[in-house]
N, CA, C and O atoms as a GROMACS GRO file, in nm:
protein
  408
    1MET      N    1   0.153  -0.360   2.657
    1MET     CA    2   0.173  -0.486   2.607
    1MET      C    3  -0.003  -0.552   2.619
    1MET      O    4  -0.079  -0.527   2.713
    2ALA      N    5  -0.035  -0.632   2.508
    2ALA     CA    6  -0.133  -0.706   2.486
    2ALA      C    7  -0.165  -0.825   2.542
    2ALA      O    8  -0.085  -0.854   2.632
    3THR      N    9  -0.253  -0.909   2.525
    3THR     CA   10  -0.246  -1.081   2.589
    3THR      C   11  -0.103  -1.153   2.578
    3THR      O   12  -0.053  -1.166   2.467
    4PRO      N   13  -0.049  -1.192   2.673
    4PRO     CA   14   0.090  -1.209   2.683
    4PRO      C   15   0.038  -1.412   2.610
    4PRO      O   16  -0.045  -1.502   2.622
    5MET      N   17   0.135  -1.380   2.553
    5MET     CA   18   0.145  -1.514   2.477
    5MET      C   19   0.207  -1.613   2.550
    5MET      O   20   0.125  -1.701   2.576
    6PHE      N   21   0.337  -1.640   2.604
    6PHE     CA   22   0.370  -1.731   2.700
    6PHE      C   23   0.365  -1.689   2.878
    6PHE      O   24   0.417  -1.591   2.933
    7ARG      N   25   0.309  -1.767   2.921
    7ARG     CA   26   0.248  -1.763   3.014
    7ARG      C   27   0.356  -1.814   3.147
    7ARG      O   28   0.399  -1.751   3.243
    8ARG      N   29   0.377  -1.977   3.097
    8ARG     CA   30   0.418  -2.045   3.226
    8ARG      C   31   0.578  -2.160   3.130
    8ARG      O   32   0.608  -2.209   3.021
    9ILE      N   33   0.620  -2.146   3.251
    9ILE     CA   34   0.782  -2.176   3.174
    9ILE      C   35   0.784  -2.319   3.289
    9ILE      O   36   0.733  -2.330   3.401
   10PRO      N   37   0.868  -2.419   3.206
   10PRO     CA   38   0.889  -2.540   3.332
   10PRO      C   39   0.943  -2.514   3.471
   10PRO      O   40   1.027  -2.425   3.487
   11ARG      N   41   0.900  -2.585   3.572
   11ARG     CA   42   0.956  -2.593   3.680
   11ARG      C   43   1.082  -2.549   3.709
   11ARG      O   44   1.110  -2.457   3.786
   12ILE      N   45   1.188  -2.646   3.620
   12ILE     CA   46   1.318  -2.654   3.670
   12ILE      C   47   1.393  -2.517   3.612
   12ILE      O   48   1.485  -2.449   3.654
   13LEU      N   49   1.308  -2.511   3.494
   13LEU     CA   50   1.372  -2.326   3.458
   13LEU      C   51   1.341  -2.257   3.573
   13LEU      O   52   1.440  -2.215   3.632
   14GLU      N   53   1.211  -2.226   3.635
   14GLU     CA   54   1.185  -2.156   3.716
   14GLU      C   55   1.243  -2.140   3.846
   14GLU      O   56   1.233  -2.043   3.921
   15GLU      N   57   1.327  -2.282   3.868
   15GLU     CA   58   1.384  -2.292   3.981
   15GLU      C   59   1.509  -2.248   3.975
   15GLU      O   60   1.561  -2.216   4.082
   16VAL      N   61   1.582  -2.239   3.861
   16VAL     CA   62   1.684  -2.209   3.827
   16VAL      C   63   1.679  -2.062   3.811
   16VAL      O   64   1.777  -2.019   3.871
   17LEU      N   65   1.605  -1.954   3.754
   17LEU     CA   66   1.599  -1.834   3.763
   17LEU      C   67   1.546  -1.762   3.834
   17LEU      O   68   1.567  -1.642   3.815
   18GLY      N   69   1.463  -1.799   3.932
   18GLY     CA   70   1.447  -1.755   4.036
   18GLY      C   71   1.324  -1.674   4.060
   18GLY      O   72   1.305  -1.620   3.951
   19ASN      N   73   1.238  -1.640   4.134
   19ASN     CA   74   1.088  -1.546   4.104
   19ASN      C   75   1.090  -1.457   4.017
   19ASN      O   76   1.024  -1.449   3.913
   20GLU      N   77   1.178  -1.378   4.066
   20GLU     CA   78   1.214  -1.226   3.996
   20GLU      C   79   1.282  -1.264   3.809
   20GLU      O   80   1.254  -1.199   3.709
   21GLY      N   81   1.352  -1.361   3.816
   21GLY     CA   82   1.427  -1.413   3.660
   21GLY      C   83   1.312  -1.476   3.576
   21GLY      O   84   1.284  -1.442   3.461
   22THR      N   85   1.239  -1.585   3.658
   22THR     CA   86   1.152  -1.608   3.585
   22THR      C   87   1.017  -1.488   3.551
   22THR      O   88   0.949  -1.520   3.453
   23ASN      N   89   0.978  -1.365   3.617
   23ASN     CA   90   0.854  -1.296   3.575
   23ASN      C   91   1.007  -1.232   3.458
   23ASN      O   92   0.989  -1.273   3.344
   24GLU      N   93   1.135  -1.149   3.472
   24GLU     CA   94   1.175  -1.116   3.370
   24GLU      C   95   1.194  -1.208   3.244
   24GLU      O   96   1.179  -1.145   3.140
   25PHE      N   97   1.221  -1.333   3.228
   25PHE     CA   98   1.226  -1.402   3.115
   25PHE      C   99   1.092  -1.433   3.082
   25PHE      O  100   1.069  -1.437   2.962
   26VAL      N  101   0.994  -1.456   3.164
   26VAL     CA  102   0.846  -1.454   3.053
   26VAL      C  103   0.818  -1.321   2.990
   26VAL      O  104   0.776  -1.321   2.874
   27ASP      N  105   0.841  -1.186   3.065
   27ASP     CA  106   0.830  -1.089   3.007
   27ASP      C  107   0.868  -1.058   2.883
   27ASP      O  108   0.797  -1.009   2.795
   28PHE      N  109   1.036  -1.101   2.874
   28PHE     CA  110   1.148  -1.115   2.771
   28PHE      C  111   1.072  -1.208   2.665
   28PHE      O  112   1.058  -1.164   2.551
   29ILE      N  113   1.037  -1.296   2.687
   29ILE     CA  114   0.951  -1.404   2.559
   29ILE      C  115   0.852  -1.311   2.532
   29ILE      O  116   0.858  -1.252   2.424
   30ASN      N  117   0.755  -1.285   2.615
   30ASN     CA  118   0.594  -1.215   2.557
   30ASN      C  119   0.667  -1.060   2.471
   30ASN      O  120   0.620  -1.049   2.357
   31ASP      N  121   0.738  -0.982   2.498
   31ASP     CA  122   0.775  -0.938   2.428
   31ASP      C  123   0.864  -0.940   2.322
   31ASP      O  124   0.888  -0.833   2.265
   32SER      N  125   0.927  -1.065   2.277
   32SER     CA  126   0.979  -1.087   2.196
   32SER      C  127   0.870  -1.138   2.060
   32SER      O  128   0.881  -1.114   1.939
   33PHE      N  129   0.779  -1.203   2.123
   33PHE     CA  130   0.638  -1.267   2.057
   33PHE      C  131   0.551  -1.160   2.008
   33PHE      O  132   0.472  -1.180   1.915
   34ALA      N  133   0.563  -1.042   2.069
   34ALA     CA  134   0.485  -0.918   2.042
   34ALA      C  135   0.561  -0.828   1.886
   34ALA      O  136   0.521  -0.786   1.777
   35ALA      N  137   0.678  -0.836   1.956
   35ALA     CA  138   0.750  -0.722   1.798
   35ALA      C  139   0.754  -0.810   1.725
   35ALA      O  140   0.741  -0.776   1.608
   36ASN      N  141   0.767  -0.932   1.746
   36ASN     CA  142   0.768  -1.042   1.616
   36ASN      C  143   0.605  -1.031   1.529
   36ASN      O  144   0.588  -1.000   1.411
   37LYS      N  145   0.528  -1.058   1.605
   37LYS     CA  146   0.407  -1.068   1.602
   37LYS      C  147   0.370  -0.957   1.502
   37LYS      O  148   0.313  -0.987   1.398
   38GLU      N  149   0.410  -0.794   1.539
   38GLU     CA  150   0.376  -0.658   1.524
   38GLU      C  151   0.485  -0.694   1.361
   38GLU      O  152   0.420  -0.671   1.259
   39ASN      N  153   0.639  -0.748   1.331
   39ASN     CA  154   0.686  -0.752   1.228
   39ASN      C  155   0.583  -0.822   1.123
   39ASN      O  156   0.546  -0.769   1.018
   40VAL      N  157   0.545  -0.940   1.164
   40VAL     CA  158   0.486  -1.040   1.059
   40VAL      C  159   0.341  -0.988   1.048
   40VAL      O  160   0.288  -1.059   0.963
   41MET      N  161   0.268  -0.914   1.086
   41MET     CA  162   0.134  -0.816   1.053
   41MET      C  163   0.194  -0.709   0.971
   41MET      O  164   0.120  -0.661   0.886
   42GLU      N  165   0.307  -0.665   0.981
   42GLU     CA  166   0.344  -0.510   0.915
   42GLU      C  167   0.352  -0.589   0.764
   42GLU      O  168   0.290  -0.549   0.665
   43LEU      N  169   0.448  -0.720   0.765
   43LEU     CA  170   0.531  -0.757   0.615
   43LEU      C  171   0.367  -0.771   0.551
   43LEU      O  172   0.324  -0.708   0.454
   44VAL      N  173   0.282  -0.889   0.649
   44VAL     CA  174   0.204  -0.902   0.576
   44VAL      C  175   0.082  -0.795   0.498
   44VAL      O  176   0.044  -0.813   0.383
   45PHE      N  177   0.048  -0.718   0.560
   45PHE     CA  178   0.004  -0.582   0.544
   45PHE      C  179   0.050  -0.544   0.395
   45PHE      O  180  -0.031  -0.548   0.302
   46GLU      N  181   0.200  -0.505   0.377
   46GLU     CA  182   0.287  -0.477   0.274
   46GLU      C  183   0.261  -0.570   0.195
   46GLU      O  184   0.267  -0.525   0.080
   47ARG      N  185   0.233  -0.679   0.196
   47ARG     CA  186   0.217  -0.809   0.072
   47ARG      C  187   0.070  -0.740   0.019
   47ARG      O  188   0.053  -0.695  -0.094
   48PHE      N  189  -0.001  -0.741   0.096
   48PHE     CA  190  -0.104  -0.773   0.070
   48PHE      C  191  -0.153  -0.602   0.020
   48PHE      O  192  -0.264  -0.595  -0.032
   49GLU      N  193  -0.102  -0.519   0.029
   49GLU     CA  194  -0.121  -0.396  -0.050
   49GLU      C  195  -0.043  -0.358  -0.202
   49GLU      O  196  -0.082  -0.296  -0.300
   50LYS      N  197   0.077  -0.424  -0.172
   50LYS     CA  198   0.095  -0.517  -0.303
   50LYS      C  199   0.050  -0.532  -0.410
   50LYS      O  200   0.049  -0.472  -0.518
   51ARG      N  201  -0.002  -0.650  -0.354
   51ARG     CA  202  -0.134  -0.753  -0.458
   51ARG      C  203  -0.202  -0.692  -0.451
   51ARG      O  204  -0.221  -0.679  -0.572
   52LEU      N  205  -0.307  -0.596  -0.387
   52LEU     CA  206  -0.428  -0.481  -0.434
   52LEU      C  207  -0.347  -0.386  -0.526
   52LEU      O  208  -0.397  -0.374  -0.638
   53SER      N  209  -0.269  -0.339  -0.511
   53SER     CA  210  -0.221  -0.239  -0.617
   53SER      C  211  -0.230  -0.330  -0.725
   53SER      O  212  -0.297  -0.292  -0.822
   54GLU      N  213  -0.171  -0.453  -0.729
   54GLU     CA  214  -0.114  -0.484  -0.899
   54GLU      C  215  -0.269  -0.553  -0.936
   54GLU      O  216  -0.324  -0.532  -1.044
   55GLU      N  217  -0.302  -0.599  -0.875
   55GLU     CA  218  -0.464  -0.656  -0.916
   55GLU      C  219  -0.564  -0.515  -0.943
   55GLU      O  220  -0.651  -0.521  -1.029
   56LEU      N  221  -0.544  -0.403  -0.871
   56LEU     CA  222  -0.631  -0.316  -0.935
   56LEU      C  223  -0.590  -0.224  -1.041
   56LEU      O  224  -0.664  -0.139  -1.090
   57ASN      N  225  -0.453  -0.247  -1.079
   57ASN     CA  226  -0.398  -0.197  -1.227
   57ASN      C  227  -0.440  -0.297  -1.318
   57ASN      O  228  -0.442  -0.250  -1.431
   58ILE      N  229  -0.475  -0.414  -1.316
   58ILE     CA  230  -0.491  -0.525  -1.369
   58ILE      C  231  -0.614  -0.480  -1.410
   58ILE      O  232  -0.639  -0.430  -1.520
   59PHE      N  233  -0.686  -0.498  -1.326
   59PHE     CA  234  -0.865  -0.418  -1.371
   59PHE      C  235  -0.876  -0.290  -1.395
   59PHE      O  236  -0.980  -0.264  -1.457
   60ARG      N  237  -0.815  -0.205  -1.372
   60ARG     CA  238  -0.820  -0.062  -1.460
   60ARG      C  239  -0.786  -0.096  -1.590
   60ARG      O  240  -0.850  -0.060  -1.688
   61ALA      N  241  -0.650  -0.188  -1.593
   61ALA     CA  242  -0.618  -0.185  -1.776
   61ALA      C  243  -0.721  -0.282  -1.814
   61ALA      O  244  -0.738  -0.258  -1.934
   62GLU      N  245  -0.796  -0.373  -1.783
   62GLU     CA  246  -0.937  -0.460  -1.859
   62GLU      C  247  -1.007  -0.345  -1.885
   62GLU      O  248  -1.026  -0.294  -1.996
   63TYR      N  249  -1.054  -0.299  -1.756
   63TYR     CA  250  -1.155  -0.172  -1.789
   63TYR      C  251  -1.146  -0.055  -1.858
   63TYR      O  252  -1.241   0.012  -1.898
   64LYS      N  253  -1.047  -0.034  -1.870
   64LYS     CA  254  -1.023   0.064  -2.011
   64LYS      C  255  -1.021  -0.033  -2.124
   64LYS      O  256  -1.108  -0.009  -2.207
   65ALA      N  257  -0.953  -0.125  -2.148
   65ALA     CA  258  -0.988  -0.207  -2.290
   65ALA      C  259  -1.127  -0.202  -2.302
   65ALA      O  260  -1.175  -0.114  -2.374
   66ASP      N  261  -1.210  -0.291  -2.238
   66ASP     CA  262  -1.340  -0.281  -2.233
   66ASP      C  263  -1.426  -0.152  -2.310
   66ASP      O  264  -1.486  -0.164  -2.416
   67ILE      N  265  -1.416  -0.045  -2.238
   67ILE     CA  266  -1.456   0.055  -2.248
   67ILE      C  267  -1.390   0.098  -2.408
   67ILE      O  268  -1.471   0.064  -2.494
   68ALA      N  269  -1.281   0.155  -2.460
   68ALA     CA  270  -1.244   0.147  -2.586
   68ALA      C  271  -1.315   0.082  -2.650
   68ALA      O  272  -1.374   0.142  -2.740
   69GLU      N  273  -1.339  -0.048  -2.636
   69GLU     CA  274  -1.403  -0.165  -2.740
   69GLU      C  275  -1.575  -0.119  -2.763
   69GLU      O  276  -1.645  -0.131  -2.863
   70LEU      N  277  -1.610  -0.058  -2.619
   70LEU     CA  278  -1.765  -0.042  -2.634
   70LEU      C  279  -1.746   0.075  -2.722
   70LEU      O  280  -1.780   0.045  -2.836
   71ARG      N  281  -1.709   0.185  -2.714
   71ARG     CA  282  -1.707   0.304  -2.774
   71ARG      C  283  -1.679   0.273  -2.930
   71ARG      O  284  -1.756   0.311  -3.018
   72LEU      N  285  -1.548   0.194  -2.956
   72LEU     CA  286  -1.563   0.158  -3.094
   72LEU      C  287  -1.684   0.071  -3.173
   72LEU      O  288  -1.707   0.062  -3.293
   73GLU      N  289  -1.745   0.016  -3.069
   73GLU     CA  290  -1.850  -0.076  -3.137
   73GLU      C  291  -1.971   0.044  -3.175
   73GLU      O  292  -2.019   0.069  -3.286
   74MET      N  293  -2.002   0.113  -3.025
   74MET     CA  294  -2.096   0.220  -3.078
   74MET      C  295  -2.066   0.313  -3.193
   74MET      O  296  -2.148   0.350  -3.277
   75HIS      N  297  -1.932   0.346  -3.189
   75HIS     CA  298  -1.910   0.407  -3.314
   75HIS      C  299  -1.988   0.384  -3.461
   75HIS      O  300  -2.065   0.449  -3.531
   76LYS      N  301  -1.915   0.241  -3.469
   76LYS     CA  302  -1.970   0.160  -3.589
   76LYS      C  303  -2.141   0.141  -3.586
   76LYS      O  304  -2.193   0.144  -3.697
   77LEU      N  305  -2.202   0.128  -3.508
   77LEU     CA  306  -2.370   0.147  -3.517
   77LEU      C  307  -2.422   0.253  -3.515
   77LEU      O  308  -2.539   0.237  -3.549
   78ILE      N  309  -2.390   0.406  -3.483
   78ILE     CA  310  -2.419   0.504  -3.498
   78ILE      C  311  -2.366   0.536  -3.637
   78ILE      O  312  -2.462   0.601  -3.676
   79SER      N  313  -2.289   0.535  -3.730
   79SER     CA  314  -2.258   0.520  -3.828
   79SER      C  315  -2.292   0.448  -3.955
   79SER      O  316  -2.276   0.492  -4.069
   80SER      N  317  -2.349   0.314  -3.913
   80SER     CA  318  -2.426   0.264  -3.967
   80SER      C  319  -2.564   0.281  -3.955
   80SER      O  320  -2.629   0.242  -4.051
   81GLN      N  321  -2.625   0.330  -3.860
   81GLN     CA  322  -2.768   0.355  -3.848
   81GLN      C  323  -2.763   0.509  -3.953
   81GLN      O  324  -2.834   0.511  -4.054
   82THR      N  325  -2.697   0.602  -3.929
   82THR     CA  326  -2.642   0.748  -4.009
   82THR      C  327  -2.716   0.738  -4.149
   82THR      O  328  -2.804   0.799  -4.210
   83LYS      N  329  -2.582   0.567  -4.178
   83LYS     CA  330  -2.599   0.576  -4.341
   83LYS      C  331  -2.791   0.539  -4.352
   83LYS      O  332  -2.865   0.621  -4.407
   84TRP      N  333  -2.836   0.428  -4.302
   84TRP     CA  334  -2.978   0.418  -4.316
   84TRP      C  335  -3.059   0.539  -4.304
   84TRP      O  336  -3.124   0.564  -4.406
   85MET      N  337  -3.068   0.608  -4.222
   85MET     CA  338  -3.102   0.747  -4.186
   85MET      C  339  -3.085   0.787  -4.328
   85MET      O  340  -3.184   0.756  -4.393
   86VAL      N  341  -3.015   0.831  -4.381
   86VAL     CA  342  -2.973   0.900  -4.500
   86VAL      C  343  -3.024   0.863  -4.618
   86VAL      O  344  -3.081   0.939  -4.696
   87GLY      N  345  -3.004   0.733  -4.634
   87GLY     CA  346  -3.051   0.610  -4.734
   87GLY      C  347  -3.176   0.639  -4.758
   87GLY      O  348  -3.223   0.683  -4.863
   88ALA      N  349  -3.261   0.601  -4.605
   88ALA     CA  350  -3.422   0.665  -4.642
   88ALA      C  351  -3.464   0.767  -4.648
   88ALA      O  352  -3.566   0.779  -4.715
   89ILE      N  353  -3.405   0.893  -4.579
   89ILE     CA  354  -3.450   0.999  -4.629
   89ILE      C  355  -3.459   1.021  -4.788
   89ILE      O  356  -3.552   1.076  -4.847
   90ILE      N  357  -3.362   0.976  -4.835
   90ILE     CA  358  -3.330   1.005  -4.991
   90ILE      C  359  -3.412   0.898  -5.070
   90ILE      O  360  -3.421   0.925  -5.190
   91ALA      N  361  -3.471   0.788  -5.030
   91ALA     CA  362  -3.564   0.748  -5.056
   91ALA      C  363  -3.681   0.772  -5.067
   91ALA      O  364  -3.755   0.770  -5.166
   92LEU      N  365  -3.711   0.811  -4.907
   92LEU     CA  366  -3.855   0.883  -4.929
   92LEU      C  367  -3.860   1.040  -5.002
   92LEU      O  368  -3.960   1.082  -5.059
   93THR      N  369  -3.780   1.089  -4.992
   93THR     CA  370  -3.791   1.203  -5.116
   93THR      C  371  -3.810   1.197  -5.215
   93THR      O  372  -3.867   1.290  -5.272
   94GLY      N  373  -3.763   1.056  -5.300
   94GLY     CA  374  -3.784   1.015  -5.403
   94GLY      C  375  -3.934   0.986  -5.436
   94GLY      O  376  -4.005   1.020  -5.531
   95ILE      N  377  -3.962   0.899  -5.308
   95ILE     CA  378  -4.056   0.836  -5.383
   95ILE      C  379  -4.214   0.952  -5.328
   95ILE      O  380  -4.322   0.934  -5.384
   96PHE      N  381  -4.200   1.047  -5.229
   96PHE     CA  382  -4.280   1.136  -5.240
   96PHE      C  383  -4.270   1.264  -5.367
   96PHE      O  384  -4.361   1.344  -5.389
   97SER      N  385  -4.164   1.261  -5.427
   97SER     CA  386  -4.218   1.349  -5.554
   97SER      C  387  -4.234   1.259  -5.642
   97SER      O  388  -4.226   1.323  -5.747
   98ILE      N  389  -4.256   1.127  -5.677
   98ILE     CA  390  -4.315   1.052  -5.731
   98ILE      C  391  -4.455   1.084  -5.762
   98ILE      O  392  -4.509   1.112  -5.870
   99ILE      N  393  -4.501   1.073  -5.644
   99ILE     CA  394  -4.660   1.080  -5.546
   99ILE      C  395  -4.664   1.193  -5.578
   99ILE      O  396  -4.740   1.185  -5.674
  100VAL      N  397  -4.634   1.317  -5.568
  100VAL     CA  398  -4.650   1.472  -5.563
  100VAL      C  399  -4.703   1.497  -5.732
  100VAL      O  400  -4.790   1.577  -5.766
  101LYS      N  401  -4.630   1.414  -5.819
  101LYS     CA  402  -4.637   1.423  -5.961
  101LYS      C  403  -4.741   1.356  -6.011
  101LYS      O  404  -4.768   1.381  -6.129
  102LEU      N  405  -4.797   1.290  -5.965
  102LEU     CA  406  -4.891   1.191  -6.009
  102LEU      C  407  -5.080   1.266  -5.974
  102LEU      O  408  -5.179   1.199  -6.005
   0.00000   0.00000   0.00000
């Protein structure tokens, strides 16, 4: 058992219970508090784990949406860049053919 939570009881109760009864009562109270503390810690841990799982799922969904949006934007930019490159190549081919004929 860890550090006792309950160390001293009132004198009147100590007189009624006696020395051995007092020690047993204090041990009982400390064990009860320790068990309660473990239950509370377990409950808090389960809630935290559930909350963390929910938050991670939300984050993953947002992350996937952002990545999909970025991929779409990159695709549009590469498509636009390719169109400009093809247009520039066609224009330069025409310009070079005119220069060669001169």
